[in-house]
C-alpha positions in Angstrom: 120.2 115.4 127.2 116.2 115.7 126.7 116.4 117.5 123.1 117.2 113.9 121.5 115.1 111.8 123.9 112.0 113.9 123.5 112.2 114.6 119.9 112.6 111.2 119.2 109.4 110.3 121.1 107.5 113.1 119.4 108.5 112.1 115.9 107.1 108.9 116.5 103.7 109.1 117.0 102.0 108.7 113.7 104.1 105.8 112.8 103.0 104.1 116.2 99.4 104.2 115.7 100.2 101.3 113.5 101.6 99.3 115.9 99.5 96.9 118.1 99.9 95.6 121.9 102.6 97.3 124.1 103.8 99.3 121.4 100.4 101.2 121.0 100.4 101.6 124.7 103.7 103.2 124.5 102.6 105.3 121.6 100.0 106.9 123.4 102.5 107.9 126.1 104.6 109.2 123.4 101.8 111.1 122.1 101.3 112.8 125.0 104.8 113.6 125.3 105.2 114.7 121.9 102.2 117.1 122.4 104.5 118.6 125.6 107.6 118.9 123.6 105.6 120.5 120.6 104.6 123.3 123.2 107.7 123.6 123.9 108.9 124.2 120.5 106.3 126.2 119.3 108.2 129.7 120.3 111.1 128.5 117.4 108.4 127.3 115.0 106.1 129.6 114.5 108.1 130.9 111.7 107.8 127.7 109.8 104.4 128.3 109.1 105.1 130.8 106.4 107.8 128.6 104.9 107.0 125.5 102.7 108.2 122.4 103.6 110.1 122.0 100.2 111.8 125.3 101.1 112.7 124.0 104.5 113.8 120.5 102.7 116.2 122.3 100.3 117.7 124.4 102.7 118.4 122.1 105.4 120.1 120.1 102.3 121.5 123.3 101.2 122.9 123.6 105.2 124.2 120.2 104.8 126.7 120.3 102.0 127.9 123.9 102.8 128.3 124.3 106.3 131.9 124.1 107.3 131.5 122.6 110.9 132.7 119.4 111.7 135.1 118.9 109.5 138.4 119.2 111.0 140.2 115.7 111.4 143.5 114.7 113.1 145.6 111.6 113.1 142.9 108.8 113.5 143.5 106.0 116.6 141.4 103.7 118.1 141.7 102.4 121.5 139.8 99.0 123.2 138.2 99.7 125.7 137.9 96.2 128.4 134.3 95.1 127.1 136.2 95.2 123.7 134.6 98.1 122.3 136.8 100.1 119.7 136.8 103.5 120.7 137.7 105.7 117.5 139.6 109.1 118.6 142.0 111.7 116.5 144.9 113.5 117.8 146.2 116.9 117.1 149.6 117.6 117.6 151.6 121.1 118.1 151.8 122.3 114.1 149.3 120.5 112.8 147.6 123.6 112.1 147.6 123.1 108.4 146.0 119.5 108.5 142.6 121.0 108.6 140.1 118.5 106.3 142.7 115.8 106.0 140.7 112.4 105.9 136.9 111.4 105.7 134.4 113.4 106.2 132.0 113.1 109.1 129.1 110.1 108.4 126.3 111.4 107.2 126.7 115.2 107.3 127.6 115.8 104.1 130.4 117.8 104.7 133.6 117.5 102.0 137.4 117.4 103.7 139.2 120.6 103.2 136.5 123.1 103.8 137.8 126.1 105.8 136.6 126.0 109.8 138.7 128.2 111.8 136.3 130.9 113.1 132.2 131.3 113.3 131.0 133.2 109.7 131.5 136.6 110.0 133.7 136.5 113.4 137.0 135.4 114.0 137.5 132.2 117.0 139.8 134.3 120.0 142.3 132.3 121.4 144.7 133.1 124.1 146.8 136.3 124.1 150.5 135.8 124.5 153.1 133.7 121.8 151.9 130.7 119.8 152.8 127.1 121.5 156.3 125.6 120.0 155.2 124.8 116.2 157.2 121.8 116.1 157.4 120.9 119.9 161.0 120.7 120.0 161.3 122.7 123.1 159.5 119.9 124.8 161.9 117.3 123.3 165.0 119.0 124.3 163.6 119.0 127.6 162.9 115.5 127.5 159.1 115.4 128.9 155.9 114.8 127.2 153.9 118.1 126.2 150.4 119.0 127.8 147.6 116.8 126.0 143.8 118.1 126.2 141.2 115.6 126.0 138.0 116.3 124.8 134.8 114.5 125.5 131.7 115.0 123.9 127.8 114.8 125.2 125.3 112.9 124.7 123.6 112.3 121.4 126.4 114.0 120.0 130.4 113.1 118.8 133.8 114.7 118.8 133.0 117.5 116.3 130.9 119.4 119.1 134.3 120.8 120.2 134.7 122.2 116.5 135.6 125.9 117.2 137.6 125.1 120.5 139.9 122.9 118.6 140.1 124.8 115.3 141.5 127.7 117.9 143.6 125.4 119.8 145.0 123.2 116.6 148.9 123.8 116.6 149.1 125.0 119.7 148.6 122.5 121.9 148.6 118.7 121.2 144.7 117.7 121.6 143.3 114.5 121.5 139.4 114.1 120.2 137.3 110.7 121.0 134.0 109.3 119.9 131.8 107.8 123.1 131.1 104.3 122.5 127.9 104.0 120.1 128.9 107.4 118.7 130.4 109.4 115.7 133.1 106.5 114.6 133.3 104.7 117.7 131.9 100.8 117.4 128.4 100.0 119.2 129.0 99.2 122.5 130.2 95.6 122.6 128.9 94.7 126.0 125.3 96.4 124.8 125.4 94.3 121.7 126.1 90.7 122.4 122.8 88.1 123.7 122.8 89.2 127.1 123.0 93.1 126.8 124.3 95.2 129.4 123.1 98.6 130.4 125.5 101.4 130.1 126.9 103.3 133.1 128.4 106.2 133.3 131.3 104.0 135.0 132.0 102.2 132.0 132.1 105.4 130.1 135.3 106.5 132.6 136.9 103.3 132.0 136.8 103.8 128.1 138.1 107.3 128.6 140.9 105.5 130.6 141.5 103.5 127.9 141.8 106.6 125.1 144.0 108.1 127.6 146.4 104.7 128.0 146.5 104.7 124.1 146.7 108.2 123.0 148.6 110.0 125.9 149.9 107.6 127.9 152.4 110.0 129.5 152.2 113.9 130.4 150.3 116.3 131.7 146.7 115.9 131.2 143.8 118.8 130.9 140.4 117.0 130.6 137.8 118.8 129.1 134.3 117.7 128.7 130.5 118.9 127.9 127.3 117.4 129.7 127.8 113.7 129.3 131.5 113.7 128.7 131.9 115.7 131.8 129.9 113.3 134.1 132.5 110.8 132.4 135.5 112.8 133.6 133.7 112.5 136.9 133.3 108.8 136.5 137.6 108.4 135.3 138.2 110.3 139.0 136.3 108.1 141.2 137.7 105.3 139.6 141.4 106.4 139.1 142.0 109.0 141.4 145.7 108.9 141.3 145.8 109.1 137.6 144.3 112.7 138.6 146.4 113.1 141.3 149.8 112.4 139.3 148.7 113.5 136.1 146.0 116.0 135.7 146.9 119.5 135.6 143.4 121.3 134.8 139.8 120.5 134.6 137.0 122.0 132.3 133.1 120.9 133.3 131.0 122.2 130.7 127.4 122.4 130.6 127.7 119.1 133.3 126.2 117.5 136.3 127.2 115.8 139.5 123.9 114.2 140.0 119.9 114.3 140.7 119.3 115.0 136.7 116.0 112.9 137.9 114.8 117.2 139.7 115.1 118.7 136.0 112.1 119.4 134.5 113.6 120.5 131.0 111.4 123.9 131.0 108.4 122.4 131.1 105.4 122.5 133.5 105.5 120.4 136.3 102.8 118.1 135.4 104.4 117.7 131.6 108.3 117.1 133.9 106.3 114.8 136.2 104.9 113.1 133.3 108.0 112.7 131.1 109.8 111.3 134.1 107.6 108.6 134.6 106.8 107.2 130.9 110.0 108.7 129.0 112.3 105.5 130.1 109.8 103.0 129.0 108.9 104.1 126.1 112.3 104.7 125.3 113.1 101.1 125.7 109.8 100.1 123.2 111.2 102.9 120.6 114.7 101.4 120.9 113.2 97.9 119.4 111.4 99.5 116.7 114.3 101.6 115.2 113.5 101.4 111.5 110.1 102.5 112.4 111.4 105.8 114.7 113.5 106.5 111.8 110.9 106.6 109.7 108.6 109.4 112.1 112.0 111.2 112.6 111.7 111.8 108.9 108.1 112.4 108.6 108.4 114.7 110.9 111.7 116.5 110.8 110.5 119.9 111.4 108.7 119.5 114.5 112.3 117.6 115.7 114.8 120.3 114.6 112.4 123.1 116.4 112.9 121.0 119.5 116.4 120.1 119.0 116.9 124.2 118.7 115.0 125.0 121.7 116.8 122.4 123.8 120.1 123.4 122.6 120.4 127.1 122.3 119.8 129.8 124.7 119.2 132.5 122.1 116.7 132.9 118.9 119.6 134.3 116.9 121.7 131.3 116.3 123.5 130.9 112.8 121.7 128.4 110.8 124.0 126.7 109.8 125.1 126.0 112.9 121.8 125.1 114.6 121.7 122.9 111.8 125.2 121.2 112.4 124.1 120.3 116.2 120.7 118.9 114.8 122.5 116.8 112.5 124.8 115.3 115.2 121.4 114.6 117.3 120.1 113.4 114.4 122.8 111.0 112.9 122.1 109.2 116.7 120.3 105.9 116.0 117.2 105.9 118.5 118.3 102.5 120.0 121.5 104.3 121.3 119.6 107.4 122.9 117.4 104.7 124.4 120.4 102.5 126.0 122.3 105.8 127.1 119.0 107.4 128.8 119.3 105.0 131.9 122.3 105.7 132.8 122.0 109.4 133.7 119.3 108.4 136.8 122.1 106.8 138.8 124.8 109.4 138.4 125.9 110.8 141.4 129.4 111.7 141.6 129.4 114.6 144.0 132.2 112.8 146.3 134.5 112.0 143.0 134.5 115.8 143.0 137.3 116.4 145.8 139.6 114.4 143.5 140.1 118.0 141.7 140.4 120.1 144.8 144.0 121.1 144.1 143.5 120.8 140.2 143.2 124.5 138.0 139.1 123.8 137.2 137.1 125.6 135.0 132.9 125.7 135.5 131.4 126.7 132.4 127.7 126.7 131.8 125.1 128.5 129.4 122.6 130.4 131.9 119.9 129.6 130.2 120.7 125.6 129.7 117.2 123.6 130.3 119.3 120.3 129.6 121.8 120.7 132.7 120.7 124.0 134.6 123.7 126.4 135.4 122.3 125.4 138.7 123.7 122.3 138.8 127.3 124.1 137.8 127.0 126.1 140.7 126.5 122.7 142.7 129.8 121.7 141.5 131.6 125.4 142.4 130.5 124.9 145.7 132.4 121.3 146.3 135.2 123.2 143.8 135.7 126.6 145.5 139.3 127.4 144.1 137.3 126.5 140.4 136.5 129.4 138.1 132.8 129.7 137.6 131.7 131.4 134.2 127.5 130.9 133.3 127.1 132.8 130.4 124.5 134.7 129.4 122.0 134.0 126.6 123.5 130.4 126.2 121.6 127.2 126.0 123.4 123.8 126.3 125.6 123.9 123.4 127.2 126.7 124.8 130.5 125.8 123.0 128.8 126.1 119.6 126.3 129.1 120.2 128.8 131.1 122.1 132.7 129.6 120.8 134.6 132.6 122.3 133.4 132.5 125.7 134.5 129.0 126.1 137.9 129.2 124.2 139.2 131.7 125.7 138.7 130.2 129.5 139.9 127.3 128.1 142.8 129.3 127.1 143.2 130.5 130.5 142.6 127.6 131.8 145.7 126.1 129.7 147.8 129.3 131.1 146.8 128.5 134.5 148.2 124.8 134.2 151.5 125.7 132.5 150.7 124.7 128.9 154.0 126.4 127.1 152.6 129.5 124.9 149.1 130.5 126.8 149.1 133.7 128.7 146.8 134.6 131.1 143.9 136.5 128.8 141.1 137.3 131.8 140.9 138.3 135.3 141.5 136.5 138.6 139.6 132.8 138.5 137.0 132.2 141.5 133.4 132.7 141.1 133.7 134.7 138.1 130.3 134.1 136.8 128.2 136.3 134.8 125.2 136.0 137.4 125.8 136.7 141.0 125.5 132.9 143.2 123.4 133.0 146.3 
């Protein structure tokens, strides 16, 4: 969560010096955080010293043009939230494996429709063992029962394309719904946050948004809910407000790189003094930055190299990430306007859904995190597993916050296994017994 917020603050230090009053004071605080962020990013930015800025800019443009990620499109739809916000979603039906590239490219990505998006370069995306799902859905139609639908919810400052590899692997084999959270991707800006008397964003509101998407895109039949980071919190908020929906329809849940609370204690890998300083001033700084979006976006462009280094540091656990994947993650984050970053950030402080997790006690569950996640540390996934002792816990070694992009095979295989446990046709168990299967021992 912090990569966009911290990078945006660091990127505006120079621009902020030109503005007076409270903006200047916020700029000084932002500069302090920027220094901390820059030092955190130094390990990944050092190689840039030997490459010219022009060459780096051309490399980014080349990756934007040629990168195949984020081009999968499905049948579009819109759900209307309880405050009138239009929420964009796409549905991939069984048998839709050949529709890759249909529809428009994601805004700001520079990607052309029709690209081959089935796997990471040089490595095929693995899936579940066993037979493929009925490609026509005839088995469900004959039985008069709706198919299993997997609903994917993305994280803060991302969009539905962050599940690219999992979408590619499951395409045509199970019905899936991919949606953009309010003010992200193709969804409209939050109506309640845009009026003359704006209301703060809450995780509870996001839970209601997910309910609206389910009502529109999957009004009947069994559901598997998959959420990354803020998307996992959205699922918890759904469970808190609509427990009967979970009990009656949800046959599986995947919580990836997320947290049930106590986010105010995260250090983001910074020294204690840096983490404490960031927690004190970042909310106020972001609020000021959100009111100066044009200036901030200019600062982002002027410090693109530092911005990219910070994002990589906080998104991935390893140094050998495919540059195209790193750029894909960076592009999703940088396309999130600073006022949206500022708008959502305070909601995480109040997030506490430990009690809501009990609704999933009898639901097949996957809890997965990168072992080196600095945004929602793996200890938060372990805490969720303590509440859901029958869930499968997986900590992926060498992975950071964007584990589904960095180690897509590990995530896809476990999701396929969850679908098998949830009874989805065409999926067979492809790993050992579930429970605590983390790659690191739990205390």
